N, C-alpha and C positions, 0 to 999 in steps of 0.2 A: 505492500500500501504505500503509494507516496502522497507527500505534504510540501505545503510551500511553506519555508521558513518565513516567521512572523516579522524578521527583517525586512522583506522586501517593501513590506507595506510600513514599517515603522521609520526606515530612513528620510523620506518624503516628510513625514509628522516631525522628526527631530528638528530638520532644517528649522519648520515651520515655528515650531517653539523656542528655538534659538533666539530669531528674530523677534519674536514677541517678549522674552525676556529681556534683551536686547533696547530694544526700544523703552520698554518701562522703567530698564535702569536709568536709561542715557535723559528721561523726562523726570525721574522721582525728584522730589525737592530735598531728599537727602543727600548729602555731597559724597557720603561712600557708597550707596548706590548708584552713582554717577561713576564711580570709577570700579564700579564692580568688572565691566570688560574694557580692555585695552585692544585698540585697534589691531597691533601687532601680534599681540599674543593670540587672538582670535583668528587671525587670519594663517597663526602656525598650526592652530588647533584644527581648524580647517583642513588646511593641507594635508595633515597626518590622519584625518577623516576620509579624506578624498582617498586617501591610499589604500586605506584599511578595507573602504568599499570595493576597489578595483580588486585586493586580493583576497575579496570575500569568496569569489566562486572558487577560485583556488582552494581556499579554506576548505570549504564543502567536499570539493573531490576530492582531497586529501582525507581529511574527516570521514567523512559518512559514505563515498562512492569506495572508498579505498581501504583504510584501516579499519571503519567500523562494521564493513560490509564483510571485509576479509576476516573481523577477529569473530563478528558472529557467525559464519557458517561453519569455522571451527569448531566453536563450542556449542552451535545448534543443529547439527546436521540435520539434512532431511533423512524420516525413518518411515517408509511406508506412506509417504506423502504427508506426512506431521514433522514439522518442526520439533525437534526432542531435543534438550538439554544434556549435557555429557554425562549430567546430575542423574537422569533416568525422568526427570519431569518435563512435562508439553512446554515448551517455550511459551511467554505471555503474547497475549493479542492484544485488543482495542480497548478495553473495556473501561468505563471511564474511572475506575477503581485505580486499573493499573497505568492511566496516565498521570494519577495523582503520586502514586507511588514514583513512578520514573521521574516526576518534576521533583522530589525530595531526595532522592537518589543524587540527582544533577545537584540540587543546592548543597547538599554533602559533598560532591566532588569540587564543586565552587569555592568552596572555604577551604579546602588541603590546597587546590590549584592556587589562590590568591594567596594565603598565608604563606608559601612555598614562595611563591612569588617576591615576598619579602624578606624571609627567610633564607634563601639562597642567592650568592650574589650575581652568577652570573644570569640567574633568571628575573633576578632584580634589574639589570641592565636593559631588559626589554621592558619591563614594567614600569621603571622610573618613568618613561617617557609621560604617563598617565598623570603621573604625580606632578612631573618638574613645571608647572605651571603655579604661579602665585596668587591665581585667581580661581575661584570657584562658583562655577557656572555650568551652563547645560553644555558651551561652546567646549570646557575641557571635560565634559563627557565621551565627546567625541576625539579625543585626544590621545589616540592608542598607537601602542607600540605596531609594529609590523612583526615584528619575529616570534611572538608568542606562537603565532599558528602552526611554528614548528615541532613544538611540544605539548602546548594545549590539548589535544585531543587524545594524548597517552591517561590523561587525569581519568577521562572519563569511561575508556573502552571496557573499563570491566562491568561498564553496567550492560552494554549488549553480551557482553560474555555469559551474565546469568540469565540472558532469555530476552529482554526488552530488545525490540524493534529499532534497528537505526536510525528510519525515518522519526519514529517517535522521539528517540533522545535529540534530536538535530531539533524538533519544534521546541523543545524543552529548554533546550541550548539559545534558542532564539528569544521566550520567553523572559528568559533571565537576562538577556544584555537588555530588553525592553524594560525591565525595571530596573534595572542599574541605572539608564540613563537618564530617567527621571528624578533619582536623588538627589543630582547635581544642580542642587538650587540652594539659595541662602531664605527663600521667600516663603519657603511652608517649614514651620515652628513645631513644635513637638506634638504628638497625635494622640497623647492619653493611651487609652488601652492599647491600642495598635502599636506602640511602642514595644510593648511588652512580649509580643511576638513577632514581629515585621522587621528589616533591616529597612530604617525609615531616614529621612533628609538630614536629622542633626545626628542620629548615630554615621552617618557616610561624612559630615561637616568632621565630625571628629578624625575619621579614617583620612582623611586628606591633608591634617594638621601636621605641623611639623613640631609642636610644644611636647616637651619631654614625656610628661604625663598620659597624652595622646598616639604617641608613635606607636604603628605595629597593633593596632584596635580594630577590633569591628570589620572581620573579613567575609562576612556572612554575604550571600548573595539577596535573598527575598527575605530569608528569615535571620533570626540573630539567634537562635536557639544551640547554634554548634559554636558558638561565640562564648556564650553562658556556659557550655558543657566544657570547652576547652580552655576557658580561661583566659580569654581575649576580648572579653566585651568591656566595654567602658561607656558609660553614660555620658550622656552632653551636658556641659557643668556651663550654665548663661552667663557666670560670673567670671570666664576666664576667655581672655581675647584670642582670639583664634589667629596664629598666622599658618597659612598655606604653602603647598610649596615642600621643598625638600631642602635637607642642609648642604648638598652640593649641586646645586643646580648647573643648569648647559651654560648658563649667562649669554644666550643667544634665542634668538627668533628663529633661525635657520633650521627648517625642520631636518635636515641630515644629520646636524650638528646635536640636536634634542636626541636622534634617533641612536646615536653611536658613540656620545660624549663616556655615557658611563663604562663601553667597553674600553674606550681608551684610558680611562681611568685605574682599570683593571688589568691591563697590559703595564702600565706605568707603574703599580704597586709589584706588580708580579717581579720587575726588573729590582727592586729592593735588596732582596736576597738571593742569593745561589742555592740555598737550601730548598728542594725537588717540595716538601712537604710544607714550605712557606707558599711557595708558588702556588699549589693545589689550594688550600688556604685560601689566599687575594681571590681566588675565582667559585671557588665553591662553600664558603664559611660565609656567614651574615654578614652582611656589609657593615664596615666600620672594623670587621675584625685586622689586625696587624700583628707580627710577630715582635715586636718589637715594644707594643703597649703605646705607642704614638698616637693611633685612632681605636676609639671601643665601640664595639655592638651595642646595641640599644639595652641589651640586657646587663653587661658590664656596666654602662654609667649609670643606671639607674640603681644596681647594687651599689656603686660607688656612692653614689647619691645618698642612700637610706642609712652606708653605715656614717657618714658624716652627720 
């Protein structure tokens, strides 16, 4: 069974909502709202968003047609005309409750995919693109790195391996992306009971902050339950003035610089030591790791602050 990825319909809506928020911010009485968008920053974000949209068909080809279908066929062969998982049960169909379960499993995978993007520096080099703007708006939502397509599908292929149809998973991935887009706005505050269950706008503001108390928090997709379970949940504090962006910004509006600057930094750090273990750690340890303590990871910094 074939389904259309909801992002096909979402992209035009993205552009329309960005224009609405942009117009509203520029005509708002408050000065801080007028500064919500910077023209060069928006142009950089849109350039990378357009690049992602061009690469999207390739992503679908790699993830859905090749990898997901390959894994699905291996683990769910046809036996007497029926898809049967290698564990012995019939592979899942398209019942409504199967869709819900698949979406929940997608969200679980998204949490770990997103968390590892912050914990493994080589992955962070691809993901930092999304965090590199010091603005938080709907334009930032489309500021996506182009290299995540090379590894993101591997975090999800277990879902088709246990029997969920690849087409179903692709739709769930699209729904996740739609939810993530609309989180990038400061114009929606706390939502009461909804905040208890879902990953909401204020929680995502926390995620994009470079304030030490907020960094590496709220990795969830559309639910916040996994952040709560695995200790990465952080409530939005209205008394804390958020500073958006990253501690090592690209300092450029050039899309190519934004896309590649962290890889360059990794290479430069690897040259600091001749020890091959140190070189490996500079690439695959948490961002901030150093062999001589000259820079610290977020965990190390928090531990040091607590000790003092």
